[in-house]
DSSP file (Angstrom, degrees, kcal/mol; ACC not computed):
  #  RESIDUE AA STRUCTURE BP1 BP2  ACC     N-H-->O    O-->H-N    N-H-->O    O-->H-N    TCO  KAPPA ALPHA  PHI   PSI    X-CA   Y-CA   Z-CA
    1    1 A M              0   0    0      0, 0.0    16,-0.0     0, 0.0     0, 0.0   0.000 360.0 360.0 360.0 136.1   46.3   35.9  156.0
    2    2 A N    >   -     0   0    0      1,-0.1     3,-1.0     2,-0.0     0, 0.0  -0.766 360.0-158.1 -89.0 115.2   45.3   32.5  157.6
    3    3 A P  T 3  S+     0   0    0      0, 0.0    -1,-0.1     0, 0.0     0, 0.0   0.698  90.0  58.2 -69.1 -16.7   47.1   29.6  155.9
    4    4 A E  T 3  S+     0   0    0      2,-0.1     2,-0.1     0, 0.0    -2,-0.0   0.708  83.2 104.0 -78.3 -20.4   44.4   27.1  157.1
    5    5 A H    <   -     0   0    0     -3,-1.0     2,-0.5     1,-0.1     6,-0.0  -0.438  59.3-153.7 -66.2 137.1   41.6   28.9  155.3
    6    6 A R        -     0   0    0     -2,-0.1     2,-0.2     2,-0.0    -1,-0.1  -0.931   6.8-144.4-104.0 127.4   40.4   27.4  152.1
    7    7 A H        +     0   0    0     -2,-0.5    11,-0.0     4,-0.1     0, 0.0  -0.518  53.9  72.2 -88.1 165.1   38.8   29.5  149.6
    8    8 A G  S >  S+     0   0    0     -2,-0.2     3,-2.6     0, 0.0    -2,-0.0  -0.887  85.9   8.7 133.2-167.2   35.9   28.3  147.4
    9    9 A P  T 3  S+     0   0    0      0, 0.0     3,-0.1     0, 0.0     0, 0.0  -0.181 129.9  17.8 -45.2 125.6   32.3   27.6  147.9
   10   10 A G  T 3  S+     0   0    0      1,-0.3    -3,-0.0     3,-0.0     0, 0.0   0.494  83.7 156.5  84.8   3.7   31.1   28.8  151.4
   11   11 A C    <   -     0   0    0     -3,-2.6    -1,-0.3     1,-0.1    -4,-0.1  -0.343  35.4-151.0 -63.2 144.0   34.1   30.9  151.8
   12   12 A D        +     0   0    0     -3,-0.1    -1,-0.1     2,-0.0     2,-0.1   0.132  44.9 136.8-103.9  22.2   33.2   33.6  154.3
   13   13 A H        -     0   0    0      1,-0.1     2,-0.1     4,-0.1     5,-0.1  -0.396  46.9-139.0 -62.7 137.9   35.4   36.4  153.0
   14   14 A D    >   -     0   0    0     -2,-0.1     3,-1.1     1,-0.0     4,-0.4  -0.411  37.9 -91.9 -82.4 177.0   33.9   39.8  152.8
   15   15 A A  G >  S+     0   0    0      1,-0.2     3,-1.0     2,-0.2    -2,-0.1   0.884 126.1  53.8 -60.7 -38.6   34.8   41.9  149.8
   16   16 A E  G 3  S+     0   0    0      1,-0.2    -1,-0.2     0, 0.0    -3,-0.0   0.657 110.7  45.9 -65.8 -23.5   37.8   43.5  151.5
   17   17 A D  G <  S+     0   0    0     -3,-1.1    -1,-0.2     2,-0.0    -2,-0.2   0.244  77.4 128.3-115.1  12.5   39.4   40.2  152.4
   18   18 A R    <   -     0   0    0     -3,-1.0     5,-0.1    -4,-0.4    -3,-0.0  -0.404  65.4-103.5 -67.0 146.8   39.0   38.3  149.2
   19   19 A P    >>  -     0   0    0      0, 0.0     4,-1.8     0, 0.0     3,-0.7  -0.193  29.0-103.9 -79.3 169.0   42.3   36.8  148.0
   20   20 A I  H 3> S+     0   0    0      1,-0.3     4,-2.5     2,-0.2     5,-0.2   0.814 116.6  61.9 -69.9 -32.1   44.4   38.2  145.1
   21   21 A G  H 3> S+     0   0    0      2,-0.2     4,-1.9     1,-0.2    -1,-0.3   0.903 105.7  49.2 -57.0 -42.4   43.3   35.6  142.5
   22   22 A W  H <> S+     0   0    0     -3,-0.7     4,-2.5     1,-0.2    -2,-0.2   0.965 112.2  46.5 -62.4 -53.8   39.7   36.8  142.9
   23   23 A W  H  X S+     0   0    0     -4,-1.8     4,-2.2     1,-0.2    -1,-0.2   0.809 109.7  52.8 -60.1 -34.9   40.6   40.3  142.5
   24   24 A L  H  X S+     0   0    0     -4,-2.5     4,-2.3     2,-0.2    -1,-0.2   0.874 112.8  46.3 -68.8 -37.7   42.8   39.6  139.4
   25   25 A K  H  X S+     0   0    0     -4,-1.9     4,-2.3    -5,-0.2    -2,-0.2   0.918 113.6  48.7 -68.3 -45.5   39.9   37.9  137.8
   26   26 A Q  H  X S+     0   0    0     -4,-2.5     4,-2.5     2,-0.2    -2,-0.2   0.928 112.1  47.1 -53.9 -54.7   37.5   40.6  138.7
   27   27 A V  H  X S+     0   0    0     -4,-2.2     4,-3.1     1,-0.2    -1,-0.2   0.910 112.4  50.5 -56.6 -51.6   39.7   43.3  137.5
   28   28 A D  H  X S+     0   0    0     -4,-2.3     4,-2.5     2,-0.2    -1,-0.2   0.889 111.8  46.7 -62.5 -37.2   40.4   41.5  134.2
   29   29 A R  H  X S+     0   0    0     -4,-2.3     4,-2.8    -5,-0.2    -2,-0.2   0.939 112.6  49.4 -70.1 -39.2   36.8   40.8  133.5
   30   30 A L  H  X S+     0   0    0     -4,-2.5     4,-3.1     2,-0.2     5,-0.2   0.914 111.3  49.3 -63.7 -46.0   35.8   44.3  134.2
   31   31 A I  H  X S+     0   0    0     -4,-3.1     4,-2.8     2,-0.2     5,-0.3   0.964 112.0  47.1 -56.0 -53.3   38.5   45.7  132.0
   32   32 A E  H  X S+     0   0    0     -4,-2.5     4,-2.5     1,-0.2    -2,-0.2   0.934 115.2  47.5 -54.6 -45.1   37.6   43.5  129.0
   33   33 A E  H  X S+     0   0    0     -4,-2.8     4,-2.2    -5,-0.2    -1,-0.2   0.910 114.6  45.7 -63.7 -40.9   33.8   44.4  129.5
   34   34 A S  H  X S+     0   0    0     -4,-3.1     4,-2.2     1,-0.2    -1,-0.2   0.857 112.7  50.0 -76.8 -29.6   34.5   48.1  129.8
   35   35 A F  H  X S+     0   0    0     -4,-2.8     4,-2.1    -5,-0.2    -1,-0.2   0.872 109.8  51.3 -67.8 -38.4   36.9   48.1  126.8
   36   36 A D  H  X S+     0   0    0     -4,-2.5     4,-1.2    -5,-0.3    -2,-0.2   0.930 112.5  47.0 -62.7 -41.3   34.3   46.3  124.7
   37   37 A R  H  X S+     0   0    0     -4,-2.2     4,-0.6     1,-0.2     3,-0.5   0.928 112.2  48.2 -57.3 -48.2   31.7   48.8  125.6
   38   38 A L  H  < S+     0   0    0     -4,-2.2     3,-0.5     1,-0.2    -1,-0.2   0.860 117.6  41.8 -62.5 -37.2   34.0   51.7  124.9
   39   39 A L  H ><>S+     0   0    0     -4,-2.1     5,-2.0     1,-0.2     3,-1.3   0.567  91.7  83.2 -86.8 -12.0   35.0   50.2  121.5
   40   40 A A  H ><5S+     0   0    0     -4,-1.2     3,-0.8    -3,-0.5    -1,-0.2   0.768  80.4  70.2 -69.4 -23.2   31.4   49.0  120.4
   41   41 A G  T 3<5S+     0   0    0     -4,-0.6    -1,-0.3    -3,-0.5    -2,-0.1   0.846 103.4  40.0 -61.0 -29.5   30.9   52.6  119.3
   42   42 A E  T < 5S-     0   0    0     -3,-1.3    -1,-0.3     2,-0.2    -2,-0.2   0.390 121.6-111.6 -98.6   5.3   33.4   52.0  116.4
   43   43 A G  T < 5S+     0   0    0     -3,-0.8     2,-0.3    -4,-0.3    -3,-0.2   0.819  82.1 108.3  74.8  32.9   31.8   48.4  115.9
   44   44 A I      < -     0   0    0     -5,-2.0    -1,-0.3    -8,-0.1     2,-0.2  -0.843  59.4-135.4-131.6 171.7   35.0   46.7  117.2
   45   45 A G    >>  -     0   0    0     -2,-0.3     4,-1.9    -3,-0.1     3,-0.7  -0.641  41.9 -89.2-119.0 178.5   36.2   44.8  120.2
   46   46 A R  H 3> S+     0   0    0      1,-0.2     4,-2.7    -2,-0.2     5,-0.2   0.858 123.7  56.3 -68.2 -30.1   39.4   45.1  122.1
   47   47 A R  H 3> S+     0   0    0      1,-0.2     4,-2.0     2,-0.2    -1,-0.2   0.814 104.2  53.5 -69.9 -22.8   41.3   42.6  120.0
   48   48 A H  H <> S+     0   0    0     -3,-0.7     4,-2.6     2,-0.2    -1,-0.2   0.931 110.3  48.1 -68.2 -48.6   40.5   44.6  116.9
   49   49 A W  H  X S+     0   0    0     -4,-1.9     4,-2.6     1,-0.2    -2,-0.2   0.924 112.4  48.8 -56.9 -49.1   42.1   47.6  118.8
   50   50 A Q  H  X S+     0   0    0     -4,-2.7     4,-2.5     2,-0.2    -1,-0.2   0.904 113.2  47.4 -58.0 -42.4   45.1   45.5  119.8
   51   51 A A  H  X S+     0   0    0     -4,-2.0     4,-2.9     2,-0.2    -2,-0.2   0.917 110.3  50.2 -71.1 -42.6   45.6   44.4  116.2
   52   52 A L  H  X S+     0   0    0     -4,-2.6     4,-2.6     2,-0.2    -2,-0.2   0.920 112.4  48.7 -55.7 -49.6   45.2   47.9  114.8
   53   53 A N  H  X S+     0   0    0     -4,-2.6     4,-1.2    -5,-0.2    -2,-0.2   0.879 109.2  53.6 -56.3 -46.2   47.8   49.1  117.3
   54   54 A A  H ><>S+     0   0    0     -4,-2.5     5,-2.3     2,-0.2     3,-0.6   0.944 110.1  46.0 -55.0 -57.4   50.1   46.2  116.4
   55   55 A V  H ><5S+     0   0    0     -4,-2.9     3,-2.3     1,-0.2    -2,-0.2   0.960 112.4  49.9 -57.6 -51.5   50.0   47.0  112.7
   56   56 A A  H 3<5S+     0   0    0     -4,-2.6    -1,-0.2     1,-0.3    -2,-0.2   0.765 109.9  54.5 -54.6 -25.3   50.5   50.7  113.4
   57   57 A G  T <<5S-     0   0    0     -4,-1.2    -1,-0.3    -3,-0.6    -2,-0.2   0.393 134.1 -81.8 -91.3   4.9   53.5   49.6  115.6
   58   58 A G  T < 5S+     0   0    0     -3,-2.3     2,-1.7    -4,-0.4    -3,-0.2   0.403  82.3 137.4 114.5  -3.2   55.2   47.6  112.8
   59   59 A A      < +     0   0    0     -5,-2.3    -1,-0.2     1,-0.2    -2,-0.1  -0.604  25.5 160.1 -72.9  86.5   53.5   44.3  112.8
   60   60 A D        +     0   0    0     -2,-1.7    39,-2.2    -3,-0.1    -1,-0.2   0.166  46.9  53.7-104.3  12.7   53.4   44.3  109.0
   61   61 A T  S  > S-     0   0    0     37,-0.2     4,-2.0     1,-0.1     5,-0.2  -0.939  86.7-111.9-136.4 162.7   52.9   40.7  108.2
   62   62 A P  H  > S+     0   0    0      0, 0.0     4,-2.7     0, 0.0     5,-0.1   0.875 119.6  51.4 -63.7 -35.1   50.3   38.2  109.2
   63   63 A A  H  > S+     0   0    0      2,-0.2     4,-2.0     1,-0.2     5,-0.2   0.929 110.0  48.0 -66.4 -44.7   53.0   36.2  111.2
   64   64 A A  H  > S+     0   0    0      1,-0.2     4,-2.1     2,-0.2    -1,-0.2   0.856 113.0  49.0 -72.7 -30.9   54.2   39.4  113.0
   65   65 A L  H  X S+     0   0    0     -4,-2.0     4,-1.8     2,-0.2    -2,-0.2   0.879 110.6  51.9 -69.2 -39.8   50.5   40.3  113.8
   66   66 A D  H  < S+     0   0    0     -4,-2.7     4,-0.4     2,-0.2    -2,-0.2   0.887 110.8  46.2 -58.1 -41.5   50.0   36.8  115.0
   67   67 A A  H >< S+     0   0    0     -4,-2.0     3,-0.7     1,-0.2    -2,-0.2   0.866 111.3  52.7 -69.6 -45.1   53.1   37.0  117.3
   68   68 A A  H 3< S+     0   0    0     -4,-2.1    -1,-0.2     1,-0.2    -2,-0.2   0.861 114.3  41.2 -66.2 -30.7   52.0   40.4  118.6
   69   69 A L  T >< S+     0   0    0     -4,-1.8     3,-2.4     1,-0.2     4,-0.2   0.511  85.7 103.1 -90.1  -3.5   48.4   39.1  119.6
   70   70 A A  G X  S+     0   0    0     -3,-0.7     3,-1.5    -4,-0.4     4,-0.2   0.818  73.7  59.2 -52.7 -34.4   49.8   35.8  121.0
   71   71 A P  G 3  S+     0   0    0      0, 0.0    -1,-0.3     0, 0.0     3,-0.2   0.740 112.8  41.8 -69.6 -16.7   49.4   37.0  124.7
   72   72 A F  G X  S+     0   0    0     -3,-2.4     3,-1.8     1,-0.2    -2,-0.2   0.246  77.2 114.5-107.0  10.1   45.7   37.4  123.9
   73   73 A R  T <   +     0   0    0     -3,-1.5    -1,-0.2     1,-0.3    -3,-0.1   0.747  68.1  61.5 -60.9 -26.5   45.1   34.3  121.9
   74   74 A A  T 3  S+     0   0    0     -3,-0.2     2,-0.4    -4,-0.2    -1,-0.3   0.760 102.5  60.9 -71.5 -22.7   42.7   32.7  124.4
   75   75 A A  S <  S-     0   0    0     -3,-1.8    -1,-0.1     2,-0.1    -3,-0.0  -0.883 100.2  -3.7-116.8 134.2   40.2   35.7  124.1
   76   76 A G  S    S-     0   0    0     -2,-0.4     6,-0.0   -30,-0.0     0, 0.0  -0.087  99.3 -34.0  84.1 173.5   38.4   36.7  121.0
   77   77 A P  S    S-     0   0    0      0, 0.0    -2,-0.1     0, 0.0     5,-0.1  -0.181  76.6 -86.5 -65.9 156.7   38.6   35.6  117.4
   78   78 A P    >>  -     0   0    0      0, 0.0     4,-1.8     0, 0.0     3,-0.7  -0.242  42.8-105.3 -60.9 155.3   42.0   34.4  115.9
   79   79 A P  H 3> S+     0   0    0      0, 0.0     4,-2.6     0, 0.0     5,-0.2   0.830 118.5  58.1 -56.7 -32.6   44.3   37.0  114.5
   80   80 A A  H 3> S+     0   0    0      1,-0.2     4,-1.9     2,-0.2     5,-0.1   0.851 108.1  46.3 -65.7 -32.9   43.5   36.0  110.8
   81   81 A V  H <> S+     0   0    0     -3,-0.7     4,-2.4     2,-0.2    -1,-0.2   0.873 111.3  50.8 -73.6 -35.7   39.9   36.7  111.4
   82   82 A I  H  X S+     0   0    0     -4,-1.8     4,-2.0     2,-0.2    -2,-0.2   0.914 113.0  48.7 -61.3 -46.1   40.7   40.0  113.2
   83   83 A L  H  X S+     0   0    0     -4,-2.6     4,-2.3     2,-0.2    -2,-0.2   0.924 108.2  51.7 -66.0 -42.4   42.8   40.9  110.2
   84   84 A D  H  X S+     0   0    0     -4,-1.9     4,-3.0     1,-0.2    -1,-0.2   0.936 111.7  47.7 -59.1 -50.1   40.2   40.0  107.7
   85   85 A Q  H  X S+     0   0    0     -4,-2.4     4,-1.7     1,-0.2    -1,-0.2   0.864 110.5  50.4 -64.6 -35.5   37.6   42.2  109.6
   86   86 A L  H  X>S+     0   0    0     -4,-2.0     5,-2.1     2,-0.2     4,-1.0   0.890 110.8  49.5 -77.3 -36.7   39.9   45.2  109.8
   87   87 A V  H ><5S+     0   0    0     -4,-2.3     3,-0.9    -5,-0.2    -2,-0.2   0.950 110.0  53.2 -61.9 -44.8   40.6   44.9  106.0
   88   88 A S  H 3<5S+     0   0    0     -4,-3.0    -2,-0.2     1,-0.3    -1,-0.2   0.872 108.3  49.3 -53.0 -40.5   36.8   44.7  105.5
   89   89 A R  H 3<5S-     0   0    0     -4,-1.7    -1,-0.3    -5,-0.2    -2,-0.2   0.697 114.8-120.6 -71.7 -23.8   36.4   47.9  107.5
   90   90 A G  T <<5S+     0   0    0     -4,-1.0    15,-0.5    -3,-0.9    14,-0.3   0.681  81.4 118.2  84.4  19.2   39.1   49.5  105.4
   91   91 A W  S   <S+     0   0    0     -5,-2.1    11,-2.5     1,-0.2     2,-0.3   0.751  78.7  19.8 -86.9 -25.5   41.3   50.2  108.3
   92   92 A V  E     -A  101   0A   0     -6,-1.0     2,-0.4     9,-0.3    -2,-0.3  -0.973  68.1-147.2-139.8 152.0   44.1   48.1  107.2
   93   93 A Q  E     -A  100   0A   0      7,-2.3     7,-2.1    -2,-0.3     2,-0.5  -0.945   1.1-156.8-121.0 146.4   45.2   46.7  103.9
   94   94 A N  E     +A   99   0A   0     -2,-0.4     2,-0.6     5,-0.2     5,-0.2  -0.900  25.1 166.9-125.4  94.8   47.0   43.3  103.1
   95   95 A A  E >   -A   98   0A   0      3,-2.1     3,-0.7    -2,-0.5    -2,-0.1  -0.925  67.4 -15.4-121.2 113.4   48.7   43.6   99.9
   96   96 A A  T 3  S-     0   0    0     -2,-0.6    -1,-0.2     1,-0.2     3,-0.1   0.848 127.8 -54.0  64.9  38.9   51.3   41.1   98.8
   97   97 A G  T 3  S+     0   0    0      1,-0.2     2,-0.5    -3,-0.1    -1,-0.2   0.429 115.1 115.5  83.5   3.0   51.6   39.8  102.3
   98   98 A R  E <   -A   95   0A   0     -3,-0.7    -3,-2.1   -37,-0.1     2,-0.5  -0.888  52.3-151.2-106.0 124.7   52.4   43.3  103.9
   99   99 A I  E     +A   94   0A   0    -39,-2.2     2,-0.3    -2,-0.5    -5,-0.2  -0.873  20.4 169.8-101.8 131.4   49.9   44.9  106.3
  100  100 A T  E     -A   93   0A   0     -7,-2.1    -7,-2.3    -2,-0.5     2,-0.5  -0.927  35.3-112.5-133.3 161.9   49.5   48.5  106.5
  101  101 A V  E     -A   92   0A   0     -2,-0.3    -9,-0.3    -9,-0.2   -10,-0.1  -0.781  33.6-139.3 -93.0 139.9   47.1   50.9  108.2
  102  102 A T     >  -     0   0    0    -11,-2.5     4,-3.4    -2,-0.5     5,-0.3  -0.399  27.0-102.4 -90.3 167.1   45.1   52.9  105.8
  103  103 A P  H  > S+     0   0    0      0, 0.0     4,-2.8     0, 0.0     5,-0.2   0.936 127.4  51.1 -59.1 -41.0   44.2   56.6  106.2
  104  104 A A  H  > S+     0   0    0    -14,-0.3     4,-2.3     1,-0.2   -13,-0.2   0.903 111.3  48.3 -61.2 -39.1   40.7   55.6  107.4
  105  105 A G  H  > S+     0   0    0    -15,-0.5     4,-2.8   -14,-0.3    -1,-0.2   0.895 110.2  51.7 -61.2 -48.9   42.4   53.2  109.9
  106  106 A S  H  X S+     0   0    0     -4,-3.4     4,-2.3     2,-0.2    -2,-0.2   0.904 110.4  48.6 -58.8 -46.2   44.8   56.1  111.0
  107  107 A A  H  X S+     0   0    0     -4,-2.8     4,-2.5    -5,-0.3    -2,-0.2   0.954 113.1  45.8 -64.1 -47.0   41.8   58.3  111.7
  108  108 A A  H  X S+     0   0    0     -4,-2.3     4,-2.4     1,-0.2     5,-0.2   0.936 112.2  52.4 -57.6 -45.2   39.9   55.7  113.6
  109  109 A R  H  X S+     0   0    0     -4,-2.8     4,-2.6     1,-0.2    -1,-0.2   0.902 107.3  53.4 -56.0 -42.7   43.1   54.9  115.6
  110  110 A G  H  X S+     0   0    0     -4,-2.3     4,-1.5     1,-0.2    -1,-0.2   0.919 110.0  46.2 -66.3 -43.3   43.5   58.6  116.4
  111  111 A R  H  X S+     0   0    0     -4,-2.5     4,-1.6     1,-0.2    -1,-0.2   0.892 113.9  50.1 -61.7 -35.9   39.9   58.8  117.8
  112  112 A L  H  X S+     0   0    0     -4,-2.4     4,-3.3     2,-0.2     5,-0.3   0.826 102.3  59.0 -70.7 -37.7   40.5   55.6  119.8
  113  113 A I  H  X S+     0   0    0     -4,-2.6     4,-2.6    -5,-0.2     5,-0.2   0.937 107.8  46.3 -62.8 -41.8   43.7   56.7  121.3
  114  114 A V  H  X S+     0   0    0     -4,-1.5     4,-2.3     2,-0.2    -1,-0.2   0.947 115.8  46.4 -65.6 -44.5   42.0   59.7  122.9
  115  115 A A  H  X S+     0   0    0     -4,-1.6     4,-2.9     1,-0.2    -2,-0.2   0.923 116.4  43.9 -61.4 -45.9   39.0   57.5  124.2
  116  116 A I  H  X S+     0   0    0     -4,-3.3     4,-3.2     2,-0.2     5,-0.2   0.934 109.9  54.0 -63.1 -45.6   41.3   54.8  125.5
  117  117 A R  H  X S+     0   0    0     -4,-2.6     4,-2.2    -5,-0.3     5,-0.2   0.969 113.3  45.0 -49.2 -59.6   43.7   57.2  127.1
  118  118 A D  H  X S+     0   0    0     -4,-2.3     4,-1.6     1,-0.2    -1,-0.2   0.892 112.4  51.4 -52.6 -47.2   40.7   58.8  128.9
  119  119 A H  H  X S+     0   0    0     -4,-2.9     4,-2.7     1,-0.2    -1,-0.2   0.906 109.9  49.9 -58.0 -45.9   39.2   55.3  129.9
  120  120 A R  H  X S+     0   0    0     -4,-3.2     4,-1.1     1,-0.2    -1,-0.2   0.799 105.5  56.0 -67.2 -28.4   42.6   54.2  131.3
  121  121 A T  H  < S+     0   0    0     -4,-2.2    -1,-0.2    -5,-0.2    -2,-0.2   0.878 109.6  48.1 -62.0 -41.9   42.7   57.4  133.4
  122  122 A R  H >< S+     0   0    0     -4,-1.6     3,-1.4     1,-0.2    -2,-0.2   0.907 105.5  56.5 -67.7 -40.8   39.3   56.3  134.8
  123  123 A I  H 3< S+     0   0    0     -4,-2.7    -1,-0.2     1,-0.3    -2,-0.2   0.828 113.6  39.4 -64.6 -25.9   40.4   52.9  135.5
  124  124 A T  T >< S+     0   0    0     -4,-1.1     3,-2.1    -3,-0.2    -1,-0.3   0.191  82.4 142.1-104.3  15.1   43.3   54.2  137.7
  125  125 A E  T <  S+     0   0    0     -3,-1.4     3,-0.1     1,-0.3    -3,-0.1  -0.277  72.2  15.1 -57.1 139.3   41.4   57.0  139.3
  126  126 A G  T 3  S+     0   0    0      1,-0.2     2,-0.7     0, 0.0    -1,-0.3   0.537 101.0 113.4  76.5   1.9   42.4   57.4  143.0
  127  127 A V    <   -     0   0    0     -3,-2.1    -1,-0.2     4,-0.0     5,-0.1  -0.919  62.6-138.9-105.7 111.3   45.4   55.2  142.4
  128  128 A G     >  -     0   0    0     -2,-0.7     4,-2.8     1,-0.1     5,-0.2  -0.210  23.2-109.3 -73.0 167.7   48.7   57.2  142.8
  129  129 A E  H  > S+     0   0    0      1,-0.2     4,-2.7     2,-0.2     5,-0.2   0.905 119.4  48.1 -61.8 -41.5   51.6   56.7  140.6
  130  130 A A  H  > S+     0   0    0      2,-0.2     4,-2.6     1,-0.2    -1,-0.2   0.891 112.6  50.7 -65.0 -35.8   53.7   54.9  143.3
  131  131 A E  H  > S+     0   0    0      2,-0.2     4,-1.8     1,-0.2    -2,-0.2   0.895 110.7  48.3 -63.6 -44.1   50.8   52.7  144.1
  132  132 A Y  H  X S+     0   0    0     -4,-2.8     4,-2.5     2,-0.2     5,-0.2   0.911 113.2  46.9 -68.2 -44.3   50.3   51.8  140.5
  133  133 A R  H  X S+     0   0    0     -4,-2.7     4,-2.8     1,-0.2    -2,-0.2   0.918 111.5  50.3 -64.0 -42.6   54.1   51.0  140.0
  134  134 A T  H  X S+     0   0    0     -4,-2.6     4,-2.1     2,-0.2    -1,-0.2   0.830 111.4  49.8 -70.0 -28.8   54.3   48.9  143.1
  135  135 A T  H  X S+     0   0    0     -4,-1.8     4,-2.7    -5,-0.2     5,-0.3   0.991 113.7  45.1 -67.2 -54.0   51.1   46.9  142.0
  136  136 A V  H  X S+     0   0    0     -4,-2.5     4,-2.1     1,-0.2    -2,-0.2   0.869 113.6  49.5 -56.6 -41.3   52.5   46.3  138.6
  137  137 A A  H  X S+     0   0    0     -4,-2.8     4,-2.2    -5,-0.2    -1,-0.2   0.916 111.4  49.9 -64.2 -41.1   55.9   45.4  140.1
  138  138 A T  H  X S+     0   0    0     -4,-2.1     4,-2.2     1,-0.2    -2,-0.2   0.899 112.0  45.4 -64.1 -41.7   54.3   43.0  142.5
  139  139 A L  H  X S+     0   0    0     -4,-2.7     4,-2.3     2,-0.2    -1,-0.2   0.838 110.8  54.8 -73.2 -28.5   52.2   41.2  139.9
  140  140 A R  H  X S+     0   0    0     -4,-2.1     4,-1.8    -5,-0.3    -2,-0.2   0.896 111.2  46.0 -64.1 -42.3   55.3   41.0  137.6
  141  141 A R  H  X S+     0   0    0     -4,-2.2     4,-2.7     2,-0.2    -2,-0.2   0.933 112.0  51.7 -72.8 -40.5   57.3   39.3  140.5
  142  142 A M  H  X S+     0   0    0     -4,-2.2     4,-1.5     1,-0.3    -1,-0.2   0.906 108.7  50.1 -58.3 -45.6   54.3   37.0  141.1
  143  143 A S  H  X S+     0   0    0     -4,-2.3     4,-0.6     1,-0.2    -1,-0.3   0.860 109.2  51.0 -62.2 -36.3   54.2   36.0  137.5
  144  144 A R  H >< S+     0   0    0     -4,-1.8     3,-1.4     1,-0.2    -2,-0.2   0.935 106.1  57.2 -63.2 -45.3   57.9   35.3  137.5
  145  145 A N  H 3< S+     0   0    0     -4,-2.7    -1,-0.2     1,-0.3    -2,-0.2   0.806 111.0  42.8 -53.0 -32.2   57.4   33.1  140.6
  146  146 A L  H 3<        0   0    0     -4,-1.5    -1,-0.3    -5,-0.2    -2,-0.2   0.514 360.0 360.0 -96.2  -2.0   54.9   31.1  138.7
  147  147 A S    <<        0   0    0     -3,-1.4    -1,-0.2    -4,-0.6    -2,-0.2   0.450 360.0 360.0 -81.6 360.0   56.8   30.8  135.5
């Protein structure tokens, strides 16, 4: 890597030589778009899926759901809106401040778990387990360096 090189307009990198920031944004965008396409069949987006999973995993109050979705706050509707939409679909209920997954929500979650598992397999196709773990460990270390 040439420390004198400046990335930006007019950058002459070919696709193989693009910097890590470009690839991170590209992969993030493609993951978001592909999950939204996958989930569109159920009439939901990725944040709905994350909220449904969070409730199934024990986020049983609006505050707990808000905390579970905090890492994704910049993308998609606020957690209160997502919760209202899941209640409207009949997938969760919010009674006396306690959120639970309904039988319909549990059935939808079961269908989605299979589809998402298959999709995640497709995303990492051709990436060995060791490569995947090294990539995640590297990104984790870079994240710590920037924190």
